N, CA, C and O atoms as a GROMACS GRO file, in nm:
protein
  324
    1MET      N    1  13.436  13.729 -22.099
    1MET     CA    2  13.366  13.651 -22.189
    1MET      C    3  13.222  13.617 -22.139
    1MET      O    4  13.207  13.589 -22.020
    2THR      N    5  13.135  13.618 -22.209
    2THR     CA    6  12.994  13.643 -22.158
    2THR      C    7  12.944  13.486 -22.158
    2THR      O    8  13.002  13.407 -22.233
    3ASN      N    9  12.855  13.449 -22.090
    3ASN     CA   10  12.807  13.343 -22.128
    3ASN      C   11  12.692  13.334 -22.196
    3ASN      O   12  12.599  13.409 -22.166
    4LEU      N   13  12.680  13.244 -22.297
    4LEU     CA   14  12.579  13.243 -22.396
    4LEU      C   15  12.457  13.154 -22.398
    4LEU      O   16  12.366  13.145 -22.482
    5HIS      N   17  12.482  13.082 -22.264
    5HIS     CA   18  12.380  12.992 -22.223
    5HIS      C   19  12.297  13.012 -22.118
    5HIS      O   20  12.339  12.992 -22.004
    6PRO      N   21  12.181  13.049 -22.140
    6PRO     CA   22  12.089  13.084 -22.024
    6PRO      C   23  12.080  12.982 -21.896
    6PRO      O   24  12.086  12.860 -21.911
    7PRO      N   25  12.067  13.036 -21.788
    7PRO     CA   26  12.080  12.934 -21.684
    7PRO      C   27  11.958  12.840 -21.689
    7PRO      O   28  11.849  12.881 -21.729
    8PRO      N   29  11.979  12.699 -21.645
    8PRO     CA   30  11.837  12.613 -21.663
    8PRO      C   31  11.740  12.664 -21.609
    8PRO      O   32  11.774  12.737 -21.516
    9VAL      N   33  11.605  12.656 -21.630
    9VAL     CA   34  11.487  12.691 -21.585
    9VAL      C   35  11.463  12.586 -21.491
    9VAL      O   36  11.463  12.467 -21.523
   10GLN      N   37  11.441  12.632 -21.364
   10GLN     CA   38  11.379  12.540 -21.248
   10GLN      C   39  11.256  12.527 -21.245
   10GLN      O   40  11.191  12.631 -21.235
   11GLU      N   41  11.180  12.390 -21.254
   11GLU     CA   42  11.039  12.381 -21.215
   11GLU      C   43  10.992  12.442 -21.094
   11GLU      O   44  11.035  12.416 -20.982
   12ARG      N   45  10.913  12.513 -21.118
   12ARG     CA   46  10.823  12.584 -20.978
   12ARG      C   47  10.741  12.476 -20.916
   12ARG      O   48  10.728  12.463 -20.794
   13ARG      N   49  10.683  12.397 -21.009
   13ARG     CA   50  10.544  12.318 -20.947
   13ARG      C   51  10.654  12.201 -20.868
   13ARG      O   52  10.758  12.151 -20.911
   14ASP      N   53  10.584  12.182 -20.739
   14ASP     CA   54  10.620  12.070 -20.670
   14ASP      C   55  10.485  11.980 -20.653
   14ASP      O   56  10.403  12.001 -20.564
   15HIS      N   57  10.473  11.874 -20.752
   15HIS     CA   58  10.344  11.830 -20.766
   15HIS      C   59  10.321  11.725 -20.640
   15HIS      O   60  10.209  11.695 -20.601
   16ALA      N   61  10.442  11.674 -20.582
   16ALA     CA   62  10.451  11.575 -20.492
   16ALA      C   63  10.440  11.656 -20.344
   16ALA      O   64  10.402  11.603 -20.240
   17GLY      N   65  10.477  11.779 -20.357
   17GLY     CA   66  10.452  11.859 -20.242
   17GLY      C   67  10.323  11.893 -20.226
   17GLY      O   68  10.273  11.891 -20.114
   18ARG      N   69  10.245  11.930 -20.343
   18ARG     CA   70  10.106  11.988 -20.331
   18ARG      C   71  10.009  11.848 -20.279
   18ARG      O   72   9.912  11.863 -20.204
   19GLU      N   73  10.046  11.736 -20.322
   19GLU     CA   74   9.995  11.617 -20.278
   19GLU      C   75   9.998  11.609 -20.128
   19GLU      O   76   9.895  11.600 -20.059
   20ARG      N   77  10.127  11.612 -20.077
   20ARG     CA   78  10.138  11.616 -19.925
   20ARG      C   79  10.069  11.715 -19.870
   20ARG      O   80  10.015  11.682 -19.765
   21LEU      N   81  10.049  11.849 -19.913
   21LEU     CA   82   9.978  11.946 -19.855
   21LEU      C   83   9.817  11.915 -19.867
   21LEU      O   84   9.737  11.927 -19.774
   22ALA      N   85   9.795  11.882 -19.966
   22ALA     CA   86   9.648  11.857 -19.963
   22ALA      C   87   9.608  11.730 -19.889
   22ALA      O   88   9.492  11.726 -19.847
   23ARG      N   89   9.669  11.650 -19.873
   23ARG     CA   90   9.644  11.513 -19.777
   23ARG      C   91   9.662  11.570 -19.636
   23ARG      O   92   9.605  11.513 -19.543
   24ARG      N   93   9.727  11.667 -19.617
   24ARG     CA   94   9.754  11.712 -19.487
   24ARG      C   95   9.618  11.785 -19.420
   24ARG      O   96   9.577  11.762 -19.306
   25VAL      N   97   9.552  11.885 -19.525
   25VAL     CA   98   9.449  11.962 -19.515
   25VAL      C   99   9.331  11.870 -19.504
   25VAL      O  100   9.254  11.902 -19.413
   26VAL      N  101   9.299  11.769 -19.570
   26VAL     CA  102   9.210  11.666 -19.578
   26VAL      C  103   9.228  11.605 -19.430
   26VAL      O  104   9.125  11.600 -19.364
   27SER      N  105   9.336  11.563 -19.375
   27SER     CA  106   9.355  11.485 -19.258
   27SER      C  107   9.294  11.557 -19.141
   27SER      O  108   9.220  11.507 -19.056
   28GLU      N  109   9.343  11.704 -19.151
   28GLU     CA  110   9.289  11.800 -19.045
   28GLU      C  111   9.146  11.805 -19.050
   28GLU      O  112   9.088  11.778 -18.945
   29TYR      N  113   9.074  11.836 -19.154
   29TYR     CA  114   8.928  11.842 -19.172
   29TYR      C  115   8.868  11.714 -19.150
   29TYR      O  116   8.752  11.720 -19.107
   30THR      N  117   8.922  11.583 -19.171
   30THR     CA  118   8.886  11.467 -19.128
   30THR      C  119   8.876  11.438 -18.960
   30THR      O  120   8.779  11.389 -18.904
   31GLN      N  121   8.981  11.475 -18.907
   31GLN     CA  122   9.026  11.471 -18.767
   31GLN      C  123   8.933  11.558 -18.679
   31GLN      O  124   8.888  11.515 -18.573
   32MET      N  125   8.907  11.675 -18.725
   32MET     CA  126   8.810  11.764 -18.688
   32MET      C  127   8.680  11.815 -18.763
   32MET      O  128   8.663  11.933 -18.791
   33PRO      N  129   8.583  11.709 -18.796
   33PRO     CA  130   8.472  11.731 -18.871
   33PRO      C  131   8.412  11.893 -18.870
   33PRO      O  132   8.373  11.940 -18.977
   34GLY      N  133   8.409  11.967 -18.759
   34GLY     CA  134   8.362  12.093 -18.746
   34GLY      C  135   8.439  12.205 -18.764
   34GLY      O  136   8.404  12.319 -18.734
   35LEU      N  137   8.569  12.165 -18.824
   35LEU     CA  138   8.648  12.261 -18.875
   35LEU      C  139   8.618  12.377 -18.967
   35LEU      O  140   8.602  12.349 -19.085
   36ARG      N  141   8.610  12.495 -18.932
   36ARG     CA  142   8.571  12.618 -19.002
   36ARG      C  143   8.695  12.713 -19.022
   36ARG      O  144   8.745  12.774 -18.928
   37LEU      N  145   8.742  12.723 -19.154
   37LEU     CA  146   8.853  12.810 -19.155
   37LEU      C  147   8.827  12.920 -19.271
   37LEU      O  148   8.772  12.890 -19.377
   38THR      N  149   8.868  13.036 -19.243
   38THR     CA  150   8.888  13.119 -19.355
   38THR      C  151   9.010  13.118 -19.413
   38THR      O  152   9.107  13.068 -19.355
   39VAL      N  153   9.017  13.177 -19.541
   39VAL     CA  154   9.164  13.167 -19.593
   39VAL      C  155   9.271  13.227 -19.504
   39VAL      O  156   9.378  13.166 -19.500
   40ALA      N  157   9.260  13.333 -19.435
   40ALA     CA  158   9.368  13.400 -19.343
   40ALA      C  159   9.395  13.278 -19.254
   40ALA      O  160   9.512  13.258 -19.223
   41GLN      N  161   9.305  13.200 -19.211
   41GLN     CA  162   9.330  13.112 -19.064
   41GLN      C  163   9.395  12.994 -19.160
   41GLN      O  164   9.497  12.945 -19.113
   42ALA      N  165   9.362  12.950 -19.262
   42ALA     CA  166   9.422  12.827 -19.342
   42ALA      C  167   9.556  12.850 -19.353
   42ALA      O  168   9.643  12.764 -19.338
   43ARG      N  169   9.582  13.000 -19.388
   43ARG     CA  170   9.735  13.031 -19.445
   43ARG      C  171   9.819  13.006 -19.323
   43ARG      O  172   9.917  12.932 -19.330
   44ARG      N  173   9.778  13.074 -19.193
   44ARG     CA  174   9.848  13.042 -19.094
   44ARG      C  175   9.867  12.918 -19.039
   44ARG      O  176   9.967  12.893 -18.972
   45LEU      N  177   9.771  12.827 -19.063
   45LEU     CA  178   9.774  12.674 -18.983
   45LEU      C  179   9.840  12.587 -19.087
   45LEU      O  180   9.872  12.473 -19.053
   46PHE      N  181   9.861  12.623 -19.200
   46PHE     CA  182   9.919  12.545 -19.304
   46PHE      C  183  10.051  12.597 -19.346
   46PHE      O  184  10.130  12.516 -19.396
   47GLY      N  185  10.087  12.724 -19.332
   47GLY     CA  186  10.210  12.793 -19.345
   47GLY      C  187  10.212  12.839 -19.508
   47GLY      O  188  10.314  12.823 -19.575
   48LEU      N  189  10.093  12.895 -19.561
   48LEU     CA  190  10.102  12.899 -19.698
   48LEU      C  191  10.079  13.060 -19.733
   48LEU      O  192  10.033  13.146 -19.658
   49GLU      N  193  10.122  13.073 -19.855
   49GLU     CA  194  10.116  13.236 -19.903
   49GLU      C  195   9.968  13.237 -19.965
   49GLU      O  196   9.919  13.131 -20.005
   50GLN      N  197   9.905  13.342 -19.973
   50GLN     CA  198   9.761  13.375 -20.000
   50GLN      C  199   9.735  13.300 -20.139
   50GLN      O  200   9.636  13.227 -20.132
   51PRO      N  201   9.780  13.299 -20.226
   51PRO     CA  202   9.744  13.265 -20.368
   51PRO      C  203   9.771  13.113 -20.360
   51PRO      O  204   9.686  13.043 -20.415
   52ALA      N  205   9.876  13.051 -20.299
   52ALA     CA  206   9.891  12.908 -20.302
   52ALA      C  207   9.785  12.844 -20.200
   52ALA      O  208   9.754  12.727 -20.224
   53CYS      N  209   9.729  12.902 -20.097
   53CYS     CA  210   9.639  12.868 -20.005
   53CYS      C  211   9.485  12.869 -20.066
   53CYS      O  212   9.394  12.787 -20.050
   54GLU      N  213   9.490  12.983 -20.138
   54GLU     CA  214   9.330  13.004 -20.218
   54GLU      C  215   9.334  12.894 -20.319
   54GLU      O  216   9.225  12.840 -20.336
   55ARG      N  217   9.448  12.840 -20.402
   55ARG     CA  218   9.421  12.760 -20.488
   55ARG      C  219   9.406  12.615 -20.434
   55ARG      O  220   9.336  12.533 -20.493
   56LEU      N  221   9.468  12.588 -20.326
   56LEU     CA  222   9.457  12.453 -20.265
   56LEU      C  223   9.311  12.453 -20.222
   56LEU      O  224   9.245  12.361 -20.270
   57LEU      N  225   9.248  12.536 -20.144
   57LEU     CA  226   9.138  12.528 -20.094
   57LEU      C  227   9.007  12.510 -20.185
   57LEU      O  228   8.901  12.452 -20.160
   58GLN      N  229   9.048  12.579 -20.296
   58GLN     CA  230   8.975  12.569 -20.430
   58GLN      C  231   8.946  12.442 -20.481
   58GLN      O  232   8.836  12.392 -20.503
   59ARG      N  233   9.071  12.388 -20.500
   59ARG     CA  234   9.106  12.264 -20.552
   59ARG      C  235   8.998  12.146 -20.462
   59ARG      O  236   8.920  12.072 -20.521
   60LEU      N  237   9.010  12.149 -20.338
   60LEU     CA  238   8.941  12.098 -20.247
   60LEU      C  239   8.782  12.098 -20.273
   60LEU      O  240   8.714  11.997 -20.289
   61VAL      N  241   8.735  12.233 -20.274
   61VAL     CA  242   8.598  12.266 -20.318
   61VAL      C  243   8.553  12.176 -20.446
   61VAL      O  244   8.449  12.110 -20.450
   62ASP      N  245   8.650  12.184 -20.552
   62ASP     CA  246   8.616  12.144 -20.682
   62ASP      C  247   8.611  11.984 -20.664
   62ASP      O  248   8.523  11.913 -20.711
   63ALA      N  249   8.693  11.951 -20.606
   63ALA     CA  250   8.666  11.793 -20.599
   63ALA      C  251   8.569  11.742 -20.490
   63ALA      O  252   8.565  11.622 -20.465
   64GLY      N  253   8.488  11.834 -20.423
   64GLY     CA  254   8.389  11.784 -20.341
   64GLY      C  255   8.387  11.767 -20.207
   64GLY      O  256   8.284  11.758 -20.140
   65PHE      N  257   8.532  11.760 -20.152
   65PHE     CA  258   8.554  11.752 -20.023
   65PHE      C  259   8.523  11.880 -19.951
   65PHE      O  260   8.459  11.868 -19.846
   66LEU      N  261   8.552  11.985 -19.983
   66LEU     CA  262   8.537  12.121 -19.886
   66LEU      C  263   8.404  12.183 -19.948
   66LEU      O  264   8.356  12.127 -20.046
   67ALA      N  265   8.348  12.289 -19.898
   67ALA     CA  266   8.244  12.371 -19.923
   67ALA      C  267   8.299  12.515 -19.880
   67ALA      O  268   8.400  12.527 -19.811
   68ARG      N  269   8.230  12.615 -19.923
   68ARG     CA  270   8.273  12.755 -19.876
   68ARG      C  271   8.135  12.800 -19.857
   68ARG      O  272   8.048  12.805 -19.944
   69THR      N  273   8.125  12.835 -19.724
   69THR     CA  274   8.004  12.902 -19.661
   69THR      C  275   7.989  13.045 -19.712
   69THR      O  276   8.079  13.101 -19.775
   70ARG      N  277   7.872  13.102 -19.684
   70ARG     CA  278   7.852  13.232 -19.734
   70ARG      C  279   7.943  13.338 -19.645
   70ARG      O  280   7.971  13.455 -19.674
   71ALA      N  281   7.970  13.283 -19.559
   71ALA     CA  282   8.073  13.376 -19.458
   71ALA      C  283   8.202  13.365 -19.501
   71ALA      O  284   8.288  13.438 -19.450
   72GLY      N  285   8.236  13.275 -19.599
   72GLY     CA  286   8.373  13.244 -19.638
   72GLY      C  287   8.466  13.163 -19.557
   72GLY      O  288   8.589  13.162 -19.561
   73HIS      N  289   8.385  13.093 -19.483
   73HIS     CA  290   8.470  12.961 -19.438
   73HIS      C  291   8.458  12.846 -19.528
   73HIS      O  292   8.364  12.828 -19.605
   74PHE      N  293   8.573  12.757 -19.511
   74PHE     CA  294   8.594  12.643 -19.552
   74PHE      C  295   8.543  12.527 -19.462
   74PHE      O  296   8.596  12.507 -19.352
   75VAL      N  297   8.464  12.467 -19.497
   75VAL     CA  298   8.402  12.336 -19.421
   75VAL      C  299   8.401  12.216 -19.504
   75VAL      O  300   8.387  12.220 -19.626
   76ARG      N  301   8.415  12.111 -19.437
   76ARG     CA  302   8.379  11.978 -19.503
   76ARG      C  303   8.229  11.976 -19.535
   76ARG      O  304   8.134  11.997 -19.460
   77ARG      N  305   8.234  11.942 -19.676
   77ARG     CA  306   8.110  11.927 -19.756
   77ARG      C  307   7.998  11.871 -19.685
   77ARG      O  308   7.886  11.923 -19.681
   78ASP      N  309   8.039  11.735 -19.616
   78ASP     CA  310   7.934  11.645 -19.562
   78ASP      C  311   7.901  11.724 -19.424
   78ASP      O  312   7.814  11.671 -19.355
   79VAL      N  313   7.954  11.834 -19.378
   79VAL     CA  314   7.897  11.890 -19.258
   79VAL      C  315   7.890  12.009 -19.266
   79VAL      O  316   7.946  12.080 -19.182
   80THR      N  317   7.815  12.064 -19.374
   80THR     CA  318   7.781  12.203 -19.400
   80THR      C  319   7.665  12.266 -19.315
   80THR      O  320   7.646  12.387 -19.302
   81ALA      N  321   7.609  12.189 -19.273
   81ALA     CA  322   7.484  12.245 -19.188
   81ALA      C  323   7.528  12.349 -19.060
   81ALA      O  324   7.441  12.399 -18.988
   0.00000   0.00000   0.00000
């Protein structure tokens, strides 16, 4: 007998988890105002895969909290000097 019903679709998006992670990143940058991270460094620090890390950092850039330097480092926007 075959199963006529597909398995339930699991929601891949974990909104609460993303918010916790965003708060963690903001906290790290707040506690260390001179923090300058590349995507690779942020991936290791926060334990993320490349695409997820890039999306998170870009989200914080879009929100005005982070800025990306010409060298590709992510820094707090108010500490871009």
